[in-house]
SELO-380126 format. One record per residue: residue in three letters; x, y, z of N, C-alpha, C in turn. Coordinates in pm, whole numbers, plus 32768, in hexadecimal, padded with zeros to 4 digits. Layout:
! SELO-380126
ALAXYZXYZXYZ;...
! end
This chain:
! SELO-380126
UNK35A7C4FD1A333612C5381A7F364EC4CC1ADB;UNK36D0C4C31ADB3715C4681B353718C4A21BC2;UNK3728C44B1C25372EC4791CAF37A9C4D01CC3;UNK3795C53F1D093800C59C1D2937E9C5CA1DB9;UNK384AC5B41E113838C5D21E9E381DC6661EB6;UNK385DC6BE1E6B3846C74E1E7E37B8C7751E58;UNK3784C73B1DEE36FAC7551DC8369AC7181E2E;UNK36BAC6A31E5F3666C6631EC5365DC6BB1F41;UNK36CDC6F11F6A36CFC7481FE13677C7C41FCF;UNK366AC7F41F543615C8681F3C3585C84D1F66;UNK3555C7D61F5034CEC7B01F7934CBC791200E;UNK3527C73C203B3526C70E20C63534C7802129;UNK3583C7E421083596C8542163351BC8AE216C;UNK34CBC8B321033459C90F20FF33D8C8D8213B;UNK33C9C857213A3347C81B215C3311C84721E4;UNK335EC84222513322C86B22D132EBC8FA22CF;UNK3333C95722933305C9E2228D3287C9EF2238;UNK3282C9A521CA320CC9A921733192C97321BC;UNK31A2C90321FD3132C8C522453108C91E22BA;UNK3168C95623013148C9AF237130FBCA292340;UNK312BCA6722D630E8CADD229F305ACABC2272;UNK3048CA4922382FC4CA2022062F62CA032278;UNK2F91C9C522E32F35C992234A2F2CC9E423CA;UNK2F98CA2423F22F99CA6724742F2ECAD42479;UNK2EDFCAD024E42E78CB3524F82DF2CB1724B8;UNK2DEACAAB246C2D69CA8724322D0CCA50249E;UNK2C8BCA66248B2C27CA2E24E52C2BC99524E1;UNK2C00C958254D2BF9C8C525522B9FC88C24E6;UNK2B3FC8DC24B62AE9C8AB24492B3DC88B23CD;UNK2BA9C8D323B82C04C8B5234A2C61C841236E;UNK2C9AC84623E42D05C7EA240C2CD4C75D2427;UNK2C60C75024642C34C6CD24942BD5C6842436;UNK2BB3C6C123C42B5EC67E23622BB4C62C2304;UNK2B7EC5BB22D82BC6C56822782B77C55E21F7;UNK2B99C4FF21A42B55C4EE21242AE6C486212B;UNK2AC7C45A21A32A5FC3F621B62A9BC36F21D6;UNK2A4FC31E221C2A7CC296223F2AF8C2992297;UNK2B55C24122782BCFC23422C72C42C2892292;UNK2C24C2F5224C2C8DC34B22172CC6C3A32285;UNK2D37C3E0226A2D7CC43222CD2D52C4C322C2;UNK2D53C50623362D41C59723362DCBC5D8233B;UNK2DCFC65C23392E50C6A323362EA2C68923B5;UNK2E60C67F24262EA3C65F24A42EEAC5D82499;UNK2EA6C57524612EE0C4EF244F2F59C4F323F2;UNK2F50C54223892FBDC54A2327303AC5832369;UNK302BC5EB23BA309FC62423FE30DAC5BD245F;UNK3085C57424A430B7C50924FC3102C49F24AF;UNK30D5C48224373118C41F23E231A1C45223B6;UNK31A9C4D02392322CC50C2371328CC4F723E7;UNK325EC512245F32B3C50624D732E3C47824EA;UNK3289C41924DD32AFC38C24EF3318C3642487;UNK330AC396240C336EC37B23A533F5C3B623C8;UNK33F6C42D24013474C46C242934BAC4192494;UNK346CC3DD24EC34A6C392255B34D1C3042534;UNK3487C2C624D9349CC23624C534B5C2092436;UNK34A9C26323D634B2C235234C3532C2612306;UNK3538C2D922D6359DC3022274362CC2FC22A8;UNK364BC347230E36D4C34A234136F8C2C52385;UNK36A1C28C23D736C5C209241136E0C19E23A6;UNK3697C1A0233B36AFC13F22D0372FC15F2284;UNK374BC1DF227237CAC2042234383DC1D2228A;UNK382FC1DF230D3898C1B2236838ABC11B2363;UNK383FC0D1234B384BC0402339389DC02422BB;UNK387AC068225038C0C05221D13954C07321DE;UNK3974C0E1221D39FFC11022233A4CC0D9229B;UNK3A07C09722F63A48C065236F3AA1BFED2356;UNK3AECBFC823BC3B4ABF5823B23B0BBED023D0;UNK3A90BED124023A4DBE5524223A31BE0623A2;UNK3A4CBD8623A43A34BD31232E399FBD212311;UNK394DBD2B237938BCBD1F23693885BDA42336;UNK3859BDA622BC3828BE21227C3790BE262274;UNK374DBDD322C536BABDD322C33683BE4D230D;UNK3620BE8D22D035DDBEFF230E3573BECD2370;UNK3560BF1623DB34F0BEFD24343471BF2723E9;UNK340ABED523EC338EBEFB23A5335ABF8323D5;UNK3327BFD1237A32F2C0552397325CC04C23B2;UNK3232C081242231A4C08324473165C101240C;UNK311DC0F1239F30E1C1632359306EC1A323A5;UNK3048C16824152FD6C19D24612FFCC1C224F1;UNK307BC1C7250F30AAC1E32598307FC26E25C9;UNK3067C2CA256C3042C35125952FC1C35525E6;UNK2F6AC2F525D32EEBC2F8261B2F01C2E926B2;UNK2F64C29D26D82F88C28E27662FEBC2FA2791;UNK3050C311274130BEC36927683096C3FC2771;UNK3031C42627293009C4B427292FA2C4D52794;UNK2F6CC47127D52F02C48928372F2EC4ED28A1;UNK2ED4C54A28BF2EEDC5AC29272F41C62328FC;UNK2F6DC627287F2FBFC695284E2F6BC6F127F7;UNK2F89C77027FE2F45C7D027A62F86C7CD271C;UNK2F40C80226BA2F7AC80B26342FF9C85F2638;UNK2FF8C8CC26833070C920268B30E5C8D326C3;UNK30CEC87F2728313AC82C275F316FC7CC26F4;UNK3115C79126A83140C735263E318FC77E25D2;UNK3163C7F325AB31AAC83F25443237C8642573;UNK3244C88B25F032C8C8AD26273321C8302630;UNK32E6C7C1265B3333C74426643364C71925DA;UNK330CC72225773332C6FE24EE33A7C75524C0;UNK339DC7D724D53406C83324AC348AC81524F1;UNK3486C7FC257234FFC7DF25BF3540C75D2591;UNK34F0C6F625813525C6742555355FC67E24C8;UNK351CC6C72470354CC6D223E735D2C71C23E4;UNK35DEC7872431365EC7D0243436CEC773245F;UNK36B4C72424C63719C6C424F7373BC65F248B;UNK36D7C62A244836EEC5C523E13736C5FE2366;UNK3717C6792343375EC6BA22D537F1C6CD22FA;UNK380BC6F323763896C70123A338E0C67C2398;UNK389FC61023C038DDC58B23B538F9C56B2322;UNK3897C58222CD38A6C565223E3918C5B82202;UNK391EC63722253987C68F21EF3A12C66F2226;UNK3A16C62A22973A98C60922D23ADEC5972289;UNK3A98C558222D3ACFC4E721E13AF0C5162154;UNK3B64C4F221263B86C50D209A3B45C4A02046;UNK3ADBC4C520043A8EC4641FB63AD3C4511F2E;UNK3B06C3DA1F193B48C3B71E9B3AF1C3531E4E;UNK3B14C33E1DD33ACCC2DA1D833AD8C2501DC3;UNK3B4EC2301DF83B61C1AE1E3A3B04C19F1EB2;UNK3AF7C20A1F023A9CC2031F743A0CC1F51F46;UNK39E7C23E1EDE395EC2381EAC393AC1AC1E79;UNK399DC1601E513985C0D81E1E3982C06E1E8C;UNK39A7C0931F0739A0C0331F76390DC0131F92;UNK38F6BF9A1FC5386BBF6D1FD6384DBF3D2063;UNK37CFBF4720833796BF0B20FB3723BEB120D0;UNK36E7BE6E2131367ABE11211235F7BE49214A;UNK35A1BE7520F1351DBEA6211834C1BE2E2128;UNK3471BE2921953420BDB021B133C3BD852140;UNK338DBDE320F5332DBDC0208B3370BDAC2003;UNK33D4BDFF1FE3340FBDFF1F5E3490BDAF1F52;UNK34D2BD961FC13555BD571FBA35C0BDC21FAC;UNK362BBDA51F5F369ABE051F54366EBE8A1F16;UNK3696BEF71F583681BF7F1F253701BFCE1F3D;UNK3720C0281EE3379AC0761EF03780C0F61F40;UNK37EDC1301F6E37E3C1B11FB037A8C2181F50;UNK37CDC2131ED43796C26D1E6E36FDC2611E6B;UNK36CBC1E71E69363BC1D11E6635F8C2021EE7;UNK3637C1E91F573600C2161FD735F4C2AE1FDA;UNK365FC2F31FB6365EC3861FBC35FEC3C21F54;UNK35F8C3881EDE359AC3B71E79350AC3A11EA8;UNK34F2C3311EEA346DC3151F1E3448C3781F8B;UNK34A8C39F1FDE348EC40220453458C4832006;UNK3497C4AF1F9A346CC52A1F5533DFC51A1F1E;UNK33C7C4AC1ED93344C4991E9B32D8C4841F06;UNK32FAC4411F73329DC4311FE33277C4BA201C;UNK32D8C514202732BDC59D20553256C5DE1FFC;UNK326DC5D51F7A3213C6151F1B3189C5D31F1D;UNK3186C5501F2D3106C5091F3330B5C5361FAD;UNK30F6C543201F30ACC56D2097308BC6022094;UNK30DBC653205030B7C6DF203C3039C6E81FE6;UNK3036C6981F7C2FBFC6921F262F47C65E1F75;UNK2F5EC5F61FC52EF2C5BD20172EB9C6282073;UNK2F0FC67720B02EE2C6E2210A2E8AC74520BE;UNK2EB6C76F20492E67C7CC1FF82DE2C78D1FCF;UNK2DE7C70F1FAB2D6EC6C71F7F2D08C6BD1FF1;UNK2D39C69C206A2CDFC69220DE2C9BC71820F8;UNK2CE9C78420F02CAFC80921052C4BC8292096;UNK2C6FC811201A2C16C82F1FA92B94C7E11FB3;UNK2B9BC7671FE32B25C7101FED2AB8C7502042;UNK2ADEC7A620A02A7CC7E420F82A1CC84120AC;UNK2A46C871203729F2C8C91FE629C3C8861F66;UNK29C9C8021F6329A5C7B91EEA2919C7DC1EB9;UNK28B8C7DD1F11282FC7FE1EE9281EC8931ED0;UNK2865C8E41F1E2854C9751F162881C9AE1E8F;UNK28DCC96D1E4A290DC9A31DCA28AAC98C1D58;UNK2846C93B1D7127E0C9241D0A281AC8EB1C8A;UNK27F0C9221C182819C8E71B9828AFC8F41B78;UNK28F7C94E1BBF2986C95D1BA529D6C8E11BCC;UNK2997C8871C1729DCC80C1C3E2A18C7C61BC4;UNK29D4C7CF1B552A00C7901AD82A8FC7BA1AB3;UNK2AB5C8351AD42B37C86B1AAD2B9EC8691B1E;UNK2B79C8331B912BD1C8321C062C04C7A61C21;UNK2C75C7861BE12CAEC7001BEA2CC7C6D01C78;UNK2CE0C72A1CD42CF9C7031D5E2C7FC6C21D9F;UNK2C0AC6D91D652B8EC69F1D9B2B65C61D1D56;UNK2BB7C5EE1CF82B93C5731CB02BDAC4FB1CE9;
! end
């Protein structure tokens, strides 16, 4: 499937509500457990979504579409949530994510996205030139990846409890 902004919006608009419905009201035993080692828990994942809303997708789109000749993106700190989320409850993070996403969707919808705009490029620190099309498509897939990660982290908590059925539960592999 080729990138389509209307299809992309279908995912981007739903993610905060899906994550909120999945996590809100769960005990900390669900929220604060990870998959072991330095992996993220659900609280960390929501914080990561927030940091992306503030510093990744729309700010990078604005670099690509802006008038400045310098199209280099500011490097994205994939671990900023550990500092930025401190002292906040999960409910506060879920509300912040929802609020930021609504604002970012409004910004995205305020632009008439044409094929010419989708072909404009910025400079990603690791990959070099990337197009707006690639950035927006990555935003969608990143959403789905972190939604899957959230489900996987939760499922991991019952990995031993499912016994032999683990063999048939791909989320635990």
